[in-house]
C-alpha positions in Angstrom: 116.8 170.5 112.7 116.3 167.6 110.3 118.2 164.4 110.9 117.5 161.7 108.3 118.6 158.3 109.5 118.0 156.3 112.7 120.9 154.0 112.5 124.0 153.5 114.7 125.6 156.9 114.1 122.3 158.7 113.8 121.2 157.5 117.3 124.5 158.7 118.9 124.3 162.1 117.2 120.7 162.6 118.4 121.5 161.5 121.9 124.4 164.0 122.1 122.4 166.9 120.8 119.6 166.3 123.3 122.0 165.8 126.2 124.5 168.6 125.5 122.3 171.0 123.5 118.9 170.8 125.3 117.8 174.1 124.0 117.3 172.7 120.5 113.8 173.4 119.4 112.9 170.1 117.7 114.5 167.3 115.6 112.7 165.8 112.7 113.5 162.2 112.0 112.9 160.5 108.6 111.5 157.1 109.4 110.4 154.4 107.0 107.2 152.4 107.7 108.1 148.7 107.3 106.3 145.4 107.8 103.1 147.1 108.7 104.6 148.9 111.7 103.5 152.6 112.0 106.2 155.3 112.4 105.0 156.2 115.9 105.5 152.6 117.0 109.0 152.6 115.4 109.6 155.9 117.2 108.7 154.4 120.5 111.1 151.5 119.9 113.7 154.0 118.9 113.4 156.0 122.1 113.6 152.8 124.2 117.1 152.2 123.0 119.6 152.0 125.9 121.7 154.8 124.4 119.1 157.2 125.6 119.3 156.1 129.3 121.2 159.2 130.4 118.7 161.4 128.6 115.9 159.8 130.6 117.8 160.2 133.8 118.4 163.9 133.0 115.0 164.8 131.6 112.8 162.3 129.8 110.8 165.1 128.2 113.8 166.0 126.0 112.8 162.9 123.9 109.5 164.7 123.1 111.6 167.0 120.8 112.0 164.1 118.4 109.4 164.4 115.6 109.0 161.4 113.3 108.1 162.0 109.7 107.1 159.2 107.3 109.4 158.8 104.4 111.5 156.5 102.3 115.0 157.0 100.9 114.2 155.1 97.8 111.3 157.3 96.8 111.2 160.6 95.0 111.0 163.6 97.4 112.2 161.0 100.0 108.6 159.9 100.2 107.7 163.0 102.2 104.1 164.4 102.0 103.3 168.0 101.3 102.1 168.4 104.8 105.4 167.2 106.3 107.4 169.4 103.9 105.4 172.3 105.0 106.0 171.4 108.7 109.8 171.5 108.1 110.0 174.7 106.1 111.8 176.5 109.0 114.5 173.8 109.4 118.0 175.4 109.7 120.3 172.4 110.0 120.2 169.1 108.1 122.3 166.1 109.1 122.2 163.5 106.5 123.4 160.1 107.9 120.8 158.0 106.0 122.2 155.3 103.7 122.3 151.6 103.1 125.6 150.3 104.4 125.2 146.8 103.0 128.2 146.0 100.9 126.4 143.3 98.9 123.5 145.6 97.9 122.6 145.5 94.2 123.8 148.5 92.2 120.3 149.4 91.3 119.1 149.7 95.0 122.4 151.3 96.1 122.1 154.1 93.6 118.5 154.8 94.5 119.1 154.6 98.2 122.4 156.4 98.5 122.8 158.6 95.4 119.3 159.5 94.3 118.2 160.2 97.8 121.0 162.7 98.2 119.8 164.5 95.1 116.3 164.6 96.4 117.6 165.9 99.7 119.5 168.9 98.2 116.4 169.7 96.0 114.4 169.9 99.2 117.1 171.9 100.9 117.1 174.5 98.1 113.5 175.4 99.2 114.5 176.0 102.9 114.8 179.7 103.4 116.4 179.4 106.9 118.9 176.7 106.0 122.3 177.4 107.6 124.2 174.2 107.0 123.7 170.7 105.4 126.1 168.1 106.8 126.5 165.1 104.5 127.9 162.1 106.3 130.0 160.1 103.9 132.9 157.6 104.5 136.6 157.7 104.3 136.4 154.6 102.2 134.5 156.1 99.2 137.8 156.5 97.3 139.4 153.1 98.2 141.7 153.0 95.1 143.8 155.8 96.6 146.4 154.9 99.2 146.5 158.4 100.7 143.1 160.0 101.3 143.1 163.8 101.5 140.3 166.0 102.7 138.9 166.7 99.3 136.3 165.4 96.8 138.1 163.2 94.3 137.3 163.0 90.5 134.2 161.0 89.7 134.2 157.4 88.6 130.9 158.0 86.8 128.4 160.7 86.1 125.9 160.8 89.0 123.0 161.9 86.7 123.6 159.0 84.3 123.8 156.6 87.2 120.4 157.7 88.5 118.9 157.4 85.0 120.3 153.9 84.7 118.8 152.8 88.0 115.4 154.4 87.1 115.2 152.8 83.7 116.9 149.4 84.0 115.9 146.5 86.2 118.3 145.0 88.8 119.4 142.0 86.7 120.2 144.0 83.6 122.1 146.6 85.6 124.1 143.9 87.5 125.3 142.4 84.2 127.7 145.3 83.7 127.9 146.7 87.2 131.6 145.8 87.9 132.8 147.5 84.7 130.5 150.5 85.2 131.8 150.9 88.8 135.4 150.8 87.5 135.8 147.6 89.6 135.2 149.3 92.9 135.1 146.8 95.8 131.3 147.2 96.4 128.3 149.2 95.5 128.4 151.1 98.9 131.8 152.8 98.3 130.9 153.5 94.6 127.5 155.2 95.4 128.9 157.1 98.3 131.5 158.5 96.0 128.8 159.6 93.5 126.9 161.2 96.4 130.0 163.4 97.2 129.9 164.6 93.6 126.3 165.8 94.1 127.3 167.6 97.3 130.2 169.3 95.5 128.0 170.5 92.7 125.3 171.8 95.0 127.8 173.4 97.4 127.7 176.3 94.9 124.1 176.9 95.9 123.9 175.6 99.4 126.0 175.7 102.6 127.4 172.1 102.6 130.1 170.2 104.4 131.2 166.6 104.0 132.0 164.6 107.1 133.8 161.2 106.5 134.0 158.8 109.5 136.4 155.8 109.2 135.4 152.5 110.9 133.5 153.5 114.0 134.2 152.0 117.4 131.6 151.8 120.1 130.9 154.9 122.2 129.7 154.5 125.8 131.5 151.4 127.0 130.6 148.7 124.5 127.3 150.2 123.2 126.5 148.8 119.7 123.3 148.1 117.8 124.4 146.0 114.8 126.7 143.1 114.0 128.9 145.1 111.6 132.5 145.5 112.5 134.7 143.9 115.2 132.1 143.9 117.9 129.8 141.7 115.8 132.6 139.3 114.8 133.5 139.0 118.5 129.9 138.3 119.5 129.5 135.6 116.9 132.9 134.1 117.8 132.2 134.1 121.5 129.1 131.8 120.9 131.4 129.1 119.4 129.5 129.4 116.1 132.1 131.6 114.3 135.3 129.6 114.2 137.0 130.4 110.9 137.9 134.0 109.9 139.2 135.4 106.6 141.6 138.1 107.7 145.1 139.5 107.5 146.3 139.9 111.0 149.2 142.1 109.9 146.8 144.9 109.0 145.9 147.6 111.5 142.3 148.9 111.6 141.6 152.6 111.5 138.9 152.8 114.1 137.6 156.1 115.5 135.6 156.1 118.8 131.9 157.0 118.1 131.9 159.8 120.6 134.9 161.4 118.8 133.0 161.2 115.6 129.8 162.7 117.1 131.6 165.5 119.0 133.7 166.6 116.0 130.7 166.4 113.7 128.7 168.7 115.9 131.6 171.1 116.3 131.9 171.3 112.5 128.2 171.8 112.1 128.2 174.6 114.6 131.2 176.3 113.1 129.9 176.2 109.5 126.4 177.2 110.4 127.9 180.6 111.6 130.4 181.0 108.8 129.9 183.5 106.0 132.1 181.5 103.7 130.1 178.8 102.0 133.0 177.0 100.3 132.8 173.2 100.5 134.9 171.7 103.4 135.6 168.0 103.8 136.6 166.4 107.1 138.3 163.0 107.4 137.3 161.7 110.8 140.0 159.1 111.0 142.7 158.5 113.6 146.4 158.9 113.1 148.4 155.7 112.3 149.8 155.5 115.8 146.3 155.1 117.1 145.2 152.3 114.8 144.0 149.0 116.3 146.0 145.8 115.8 143.5 143.2 114.6 146.0 140.5 115.6 146.2 141.8 119.1 142.4 142.2 119.4 141.7 138.6 118.4 144.4 137.3 120.7 143.3 139.5 123.6 139.6 138.5 123.2 140.1 134.8 123.0 142.4 135.1 125.9 139.8 136.6 128.1 136.6 135.0 126.7 136.4 132.9 129.9 135.6 136.1 131.8 132.7 137.2 129.6 131.3 134.1 128.0 127.8 134.2 126.4 124.8 132.5 127.9 123.8 130.3 124.9 127.2 128.9 123.9 127.0 126.3 121.1 130.6 125.1 121.5 133.8 126.1 123.1 134.9 129.3 121.3 138.1 129.2 119.4 139.3 130.9 116.1 141.3 129.8 113.1 142.4 132.9 111.1 143.8 132.7 107.6 144.7 135.3 104.9 144.4 132.6 102.1 141.0 132.5 100.4 141.1 128.9 99.1 142.2 127.6 102.5 139.5 129.8 104.2 136.8 128.1 102.0 138.1 124.6 102.9 138.3 125.3 106.6 134.9 127.0 106.5 133.3 123.9 105.0 134.8 121.5 107.5 134.7 123.6 110.7 131.6 125.7 110.1 129.3 124.1 107.5 129.5 120.5 108.7 129.0 121.5 112.4 126.3 123.8 111.3 124.4 121.0 109.7 124.8 118.9 112.9 123.6 121.8 115.1 120.5 122.3 112.9 119.7 118.6 113.1 119.8 119.0 116.9 117.6 122.0 116.8 115.0 120.1 114.7 115.0 117.2 117.1 114.4 119.7 119.9 111.6 121.2 117.8 113.4 124.5 117.5 114.0 126.6 114.5 117.2 125.6 112.7 119.3 128.8 112.5 122.9 127.8 112.4 123.3 127.5 108.6 121.4 130.7 108.1 123.7 132.6 110.4 126.8 131.0 108.9 125.7 131.9 105.4 125.4 135.6 106.4 128.7 135.4 108.3 130.5 134.0 105.2 129.2 136.6 102.8 129.9 139.4 105.3 133.4 138.2 105.7 134.0 138.1 102.0 132.5 141.5 101.4 134.6 143.0 104.2 137.8 141.3 103.0 138.8 144.2 100.7 139.2 146.4 103.8 140.7 143.7 106.0 143.7 143.3 103.6 144.5 147.0 103.0 145.6 150.0 104.9 145.2 153.7 104.0 146.7 156.9 105.2 143.9 159.3 106.0 145.0 162.9 106.2 142.9 164.9 108.7 144.4 168.4 109.0 140.9 170.0 108.8 139.7 167.7 111.6 142.7 168.5 113.9 142.3 172.2 113.3 138.6 172.0 114.2 139.7 171.4 117.8 140.9 175.0 117.9 137.3 176.2 117.4 136.0 174.6 120.6 135.5 177.3 123.2 137.0 176.7 126.7 133.6 176.5 128.3 132.6 173.8 125.8 135.6 171.6 126.0 134.1 169.2 128.6 131.1 168.5 126.4 132.7 168.8 122.9 136.5 168.3 123.1 137.4 165.3 120.9 141.2 165.0 121.3 140.9 163.4 124.8 142.2 159.9 124.2 145.6 158.3 123.6 146.1 155.1 121.6 143.3 152.7 122.4 144.4 149.8 124.5 143.8 146.6 122.6 143.2 144.5 125.7 140.7 147.1 127.1 138.9 147.3 123.7 138.6 143.5 123.3 137.0 143.3 126.8 134.7 146.2 126.3 133.6 144.9 122.8 133.0 141.4 124.1 131.0 142.7 127.1 129.1 145.1 124.8 128.3 142.2 122.4 126.7 140.3 125.4 124.7 143.3 126.6 123.5 145.1 123.5 123.7 142.6 120.6 122.8 139.4 122.3 120.6 141.1 125.0 122.2 139.2 127.9 122.2 140.3 131.5 125.4 140.7 133.5 123.8 138.8 136.4 123.8 135.7 134.2 127.6 135.7 133.9 128.3 133.2 136.8 126.1 130.6 135.0 127.6 131.4 131.7 131.1 130.9 133.2 130.0 127.4 134.5 128.8 126.5 131.0 132.1 127.7 129.5 134.0 125.4 131.8 131.8 122.4 130.7 132.4 123.2 127.1 136.1 123.6 127.7 136.2 120.1 129.3 134.1 118.6 126.4 136.3 120.2 123.8 139.5 118.9 125.4 137.9 115.4 125.9 136.8 115.1 122.3 140.1 116.2 121.0 141.8 113.6 123.3 139.5 110.9 122.1 140.0 111.9 118.4 143.8 111.8 118.9 143.6 108.4 120.6 141.4 107.1 117.7 143.9 108.4 115.1 146.8 106.9 117.0 145.1 103.5 117.4 144.2 103.5 113.7 147.9 104.1 112.8 149.1 101.5 115.2 146.7 98.9 113.8 147.1 99.9 110.2 150.8 99.5 110.2 150.8 96.7 112.7 153.0 98.6 115.1 151.5 96.9 118.1 153.4 93.7 117.3 156.7 95.4 116.8 159.0 94.4 119.6 
């Protein structure tokens, strides 16, 4: 098996395969060498992730089935050597979860990373004599201009071959000058290039056994586990520190979030089903929840800030609170006064304490992330998932415990807010549960300081008005 990608979803897929399918022979992982760190060192760090704890409890030797191969998505042939390609010639299953998920990526890099890498992958797959299935992991949001998303590949917005040629022959700046028009004004380069990639899969499905699997926004799996600041868990983690105080969001919109274990289980069931099928027609799965199971963003924010006193972070900058607005101009004004100015103040304190000033750097990333995500925070889609639902019928009775994925009702907003907040503490901020008592004491101190400063500010304003209009002498 070959599993390009060691990100959030990739880790969960690998963990589930090793835990529930321990007879798998080996799993090849495409790993990029970066910043002078060898792939074996990166592999060690990968195995040390907390998501593999139950694997280590069951049989730590299962992790030895993970075989790293050096490569790079942005390179031709995925940067794989002849030796590594020879090593993988008997691969029977390919799970392609590798991609850049940065919404602000340049069109040049997004095409090379997401689109050209997919072409290189299918060219490699054509040479694998034992290949039974290639699973391309896409996204339900690669056709965002449609309100109803069916389980089919939509007409292309551009020719994928031409797009690759443009990225290969033009520099970043030149390509960016006409990128919006070329992308047909798609919200970002991620959705555009993922849409192009689906066209590649559709074309090569006539030669190769391919399925397309589209997750929606992915919620954490094992209670609260998360390894990046994307999505609600990251927003909650930043907000709980008191640094993130202003949010650009429409609280009337519901978020279509699918639990990660549901995505992983259904993906593996689809992989198994199509690896045995004689029919090689392209099938697409929308791994999205039904409307009645969507999360209320308003409820999540309210629930979290209502219970933040129970799970405060250790290094709190100020008392956590949130101002949420759907108006962009107002958001920019509020962000300047309630985020930038305090950020400058905090960085000054860091410098006095001879620590690295990080507040403005974090706030800058937070601002651009909020703006890039805003397209999805102000819209709702209806994702049809008949293929996904019917997939449940293919799970054998003896496999239901390990692979059934219709086991949950509507996610409780209060429960999710608590789990996401606790997961942000544990896995993103790397904070220990035993430090919670001290964090709660700090929270109470910041609560008192926040109330005291607001009272002082109110008194100063009142005193100014009384003096300004000479109201103290009014009998």
